C-alpha positions as CSV (number, residue, x, y, z in Angstrom):
1,X,129.9,167.2,0.8
2,X,130.1,166.0,-2.9
3,X,127.3,164.4,-5.0
4,X,129.2,161.1,-5.1
5,X,129.7,161.1,-1.1
6,X,125.9,162.1,-1.0
7,X,125.1,159.0,-3.3
8,X,127.2,156.6,-1.3
9,X,126.0,157.9,2.3
10,X,122.5,157.5,0.7
11,X,123.1,153.9,-0.2
12,X,124.6,153.0,3.4
13,X,121.5,154.7,4.9
14,X,119.1,152.8,2.8
15,X,120.7,149.5,3.6
16,X,121.5,150.0,7.5
17,X,118.3,151.7,8.4
18,X,116.6,148.3,8.0
19,X,119.2,145.8,8.4
20,X,120.1,145.4,12.3
21,X,123.3,147.2,11.9
22,X,122.7,150.6,12.9
23,X,122.5,153.4,10.3
24,X,123.1,156.3,12.7
25,X,126.3,154.3,13.6
26,X,127.5,154.0,10.1
27,X,126.5,157.6,9.3
28,X,129.1,158.5,12.2
29,X,131.9,156.1,11.5
30,X,132.1,156.1,7.8
31,X,132.9,159.5,7.1
32,X,135.3,159.5,10.1
33,X,136.9,156.4,8.6
34,X,137.3,157.8,5.1
35,X,138.5,161.2,6.5
36,X,135.6,163.1,4.9
37,X,135.3,166.4,7.2
38,X,131.7,167.3,6.4
39,X,130.7,170.3,8.4
40,X,128.0,169.8,11.2
41,X,125.3,171.8,9.8
42,X,125.6,170.0,6.3
43,X,125.7,166.6,8.0
44,X,122.8,167.5,9.9
45,X,120.6,168.4,6.9
46,X,121.6,165.4,4.9
47,X,120.8,163.1,8.1
48,X,117.4,164.4,8.1
49,X,116.8,164.0,4.5
50,X,117.8,160.5,4.4
51,X,115.7,159.7,7.5
52,X,112.8,161.0,5.5
53,X,113.9,159.2,2.5
54,X,113.7,155.8,4.5
55,X,110.4,156.8,5.9
56,X,109.0,156.9,2.2
57,X,110.6,153.6,1.7
58,X,108.7,152.0,4.7
59,X,105.4,153.7,3.7
60,X,105.7,152.5,0.2
61,X,106.6,148.9,1.0
62,X,103.9,148.5,3.8
63,X,101.2,150.8,2.3
64,X,98.7,147.9,2.1
65,X,99.4,147.2,5.7
66,X,98.8,150.5,6.8
67,X,95.7,151.0,4.8
68,X,94.2,147.9,6.4
69,X,95.4,149.1,9.9
70,X,93.9,152.8,9.4
71,X,90.7,151.4,8.1
72,X,90.3,149.3,10.9
73,X,91.1,151.8,13.5
74,X,88.7,154.3,11.9
75,X,85.9,151.8,11.8
76,X,86.4,150.9,15.6
77,X,86.4,154.6,16.4
78,X,83.1,155.2,14.5
79,X,81.7,152.0,16.2
80,X,83.2,153.1,19.5
81,X,84.8,149.7,19.8
82,X,88.4,150.6,19.3
83,X,89.9,146.8,19.4
84,X,86.9,145.1,17.5
85,X,89.4,143.7,15.0
86,X,93.2,142.5,14.5
87,X,94.1,145.3,12.2
88,X,92.5,148.0,14.7
89,X,94.3,146.4,17.8
90,X,97.6,146.3,15.9
91,X,97.4,149.9,14.8
92,X,96.8,150.8,18.6
93,X,99.6,148.7,19.7
94,X,102.1,150.4,17.2
95,X,101.1,153.7,18.7
96,X,101.7,152.2,22.2
97,X,105.1,150.9,21.2
98,X,106.1,154.2,20.0
99,X,105.4,156.0,23.4
100,X,108.6,155.0,25.4
101,X,111.0,156.2,22.6
102,X,109.2,159.5,22.1
103,X,109.3,160.2,25.6
104,X,113.0,159.1,25.9
105,X,114.0,161.1,23.1
106,X,112.5,164.5,24.5
107,X,114.1,164.0,27.6
108,X,117.6,162.8,26.5
109,X,117.9,165.0,23.2
110,X,121.1,166.7,24.4
111,X,122.8,163.8,25.5
112,X,121.7,161.8,22.2
113,X,123.2,164.7,20.0
114,X,126.3,164.9,22.0
115,X,126.8,160.9,21.3
116,X,126.4,161.5,17.5
117,X,129.6,163.4,17.6
118,X,131.7,160.5,19.1
119,X,133.0,157.8,16.8
120,X,134.2,155.8,20.1
121,X,130.6,155.7,21.8
122,X,129.5,154.5,18.3
123,X,132.0,151.7,18.0
124,X,131.1,150.7,21.7
125,X,127.3,150.7,20.6
126,X,128.1,148.4,17.8
127,X,129.2,145.9,20.2
128,X,126.1,146.3,22.4
129,X,124.0,145.8,19.3
130,X,125.9,142.5,18.4
131,X,125.4,141.2,22.1
132,X,121.8,142.0,21.9
133,X,121.3,140.4,18.7
134,X,123.0,137.3,20.2
135,X,120.8,137.2,23.0
136,X,117.8,137.6,21.1
137,X,118.4,134.5,19.3
138,X,118.9,132.6,22.5
139,X,115.6,134.0,24.4
140,X,112.2,132.9,23.6
141,X,110.7,130.3,21.8
142,X,109.9,132.2,18.2
143,X,106.5,130.6,17.5
144,X,104.2,133.6,18.2
145,X,102.7,135.3,14.8
146,X,102.0,138.9,14.5
147,X,98.4,138.6,14.8
148,X,98.9,137.0,18.3
149,X,100.8,140.2,19.6
150,X,99.1,141.9,22.7
151,X,99.6,145.4,24.3
152,X,102.2,143.9,26.9
153,X,104.5,142.8,24.0
154,X,104.0,145.8,22.2
155,X,105.0,148.1,25.2
156,X,108.1,146.0,25.9
157,X,109.1,146.2,22.4
158,X,108.9,149.9,22.6
159,X,111.1,150.2,25.5
160,X,113.6,148.4,23.3
161,X,113.4,151.0,20.8
162,X,114.9,153.6,23.2
163,X,118.2,152.1,22.8
164,X,118.0,152.7,19.1
165,X,117.9,156.7,20.1
166,X,121.8,156.3,20.3
167,X,124.3,155.9,17.4
168,X,125.4,152.3,17.0
169,X,122.6,150.7,18.7
170,X,120.4,149.7,15.8
171,X,116.6,150.5,15.7
172,X,115.5,147.6,13.7
173,X,118.1,145.3,15.7
174,X,116.8,146.5,19.2
175,X,113.0,146.1,18.3
176,X,113.5,143.0,16.4
177,X,115.3,141.6,19.4
178,X,112.6,142.8,21.7
179,X,109.9,140.9,19.8
180,X,112.0,137.8,19.7
181,X,112.0,138.0,23.4
182,X,108.5,138.2,23.4
183,X,108.3,135.1,21.5
184,X,107.5,136.4,18.1
185,X,109.0,134.6,15.2
186,X,111.8,136.5,13.1
187,X,109.9,137.7,10.3
188,X,107.0,138.8,12.6
189,X,109.3,140.6,15.0
190,X,110.9,142.5,11.9
191,X,107.6,143.3,10.3
192,X,106.5,144.7,13.7
193,X,109.7,146.6,14.1
194,X,109.4,148.3,10.6
195,X,105.9,149.3,11.3
196,X,106.3,150.8,14.7
197,X,109.2,152.7,13.3
198,X,107.2,154.8,11.3
199,X,105.4,157.1,13.8
200,X,108.8,157.7,15.7
201,X,110.4,158.5,12.5
202,X,107.8,160.7,11.3
203,X,107.8,162.6,14.7
204,X,111.7,162.9,14.6
205,X,111.3,164.3,11.0
206,X,108.9,166.8,11.8
207,X,110.9,167.9,14.7
208,X,114.0,168.0,12.7
209,X,112.2,169.9,9.9
210,X,111.7,173.0,11.9
211,X,115.5,173.3,12.4
212,X,116.1,172.4,9.0
213,X,113.8,175.2,7.7
214,X,116.0,177.9,9.9
215,X,119.1,177.1,7.8
216,X,120.1,179.9,5.7
217,X,122.0,178.1,2.9
218,X,119.7,175.0,2.6
219,X,118.7,175.9,-1.1
220,X,122.6,175.8,-2.0
221,X,123.1,172.3,-0.8
222,X,119.9,170.6,-1.7
223,X,120.9,169.8,-5.3
224,X,124.0,168.0,-3.9
225,X,121.7,166.1,-1.5
226,X,118.7,165.1,-3.6
227,X,120.7,162.1,-5.2
228,X,121.6,160.8,-1.7
229,X,118.1,161.0,-1.0
230,X,116.7,159.1,-3.8
231,X,119.6,156.4,-3.2
232,X,118.1,156.0,0.5
233,X,114.8,155.7,-0.7
234,X,115.4,153.1,-3.3
235,X,117.8,151.1,-1.5
236,X,115.8,151.1,1.7
237,X,112.8,149.7,0.0
238,X,114.8,146.9,-1.5
239,X,116.6,146.1,2.0
240,X,113.2,145.7,3.6
241,X,112.3,143.0,1.2
242,X,115.6,141.3,1.3
243,X,115.7,141.2,5.2
244,X,112.3,139.9,5.4
245,X,113.1,137.1,3.2
246,X,116.4,136.5,4.9
247,X,115.0,136.2,8.4
248,X,112.7,133.2,7.2
249,X,115.6,131.3,6.9
250,X,118.9,132.8,8.8
251,X,119.5,133.9,12.3
252,X,120.5,137.4,13.5
253,X,124.0,136.1,14.5
254,X,125.4,137.0,11.1
255,X,124.5,140.7,11.7
256,X,125.9,140.2,15.3
257,X,129.1,139.4,13.9
258,X,129.2,142.2,11.3
259,X,128.5,144.8,14.1
260,X,131.5,143.2,16.3
261,X,133.7,143.2,13.4
262,X,133.0,147.2,12.5
263,X,133.4,147.9,16.2
264,X,136.7,146.4,16.5
265,X,137.8,148.3,13.4
266,X,136.7,151.4,14.4
267,X,138.2,151.1,18.0
268,X,141.7,150.0,16.3
269,X,141.6,153.1,14.0
270,X,140.5,155.4,16.7
271,X,143.6,154.0,18.9
272,X,146.1,154.1,15.9
């Protein structure tokens, strides 16, 4: 991988991690379409680093939310009343929503890893993302604000996050769709989706870091990957703000159309 490839893929990661169009899918498809033969070991290192970069982006964007949530949870623990405030309840609901994908990730690890080597599977999954986004726009009344979410909503949205373990199925798309099926308005569904991504992203990053540290040539490739890391963090931060603003006025159908088009193009390239 070259520095320019690193920066380009970092920008793609920053955009697609938070927009409902699948970051993992794009990181599989784009090198395939452009004919970039990146060794699997190098691709793994890069994928881990840009995931950490987008985790930093979401923590930086929502740091005030996390501070209020963690303070509420700590106060509830001290007073032995875990759900005494809305921020405390939201914190526990975010943890609850992370459980289904965490368990599924451990059980399906080998299957998921094989899927990441298949542009065909990824292109088909992009169609599934498109369908999911269209369904989300037609189910639910989209009137519930974030403060009204309950534990059933959180758990169901958490099950939607399982879909995002596979490349081509967007994490933000599936969880936003899950929130909208529970009557959350679009911006509230997106906000919960971003907040709930943190625990699973952190767990995945820690798990992958163990494998990362075992790689012999990591010090040799890091200088190439650092620019991509920075690009992913900066662009990811900007993408969060843009999407939250976009969803106050527009539907998910635009992203559904994009996923369908990219899926068609990829399938055509595979067939040709």
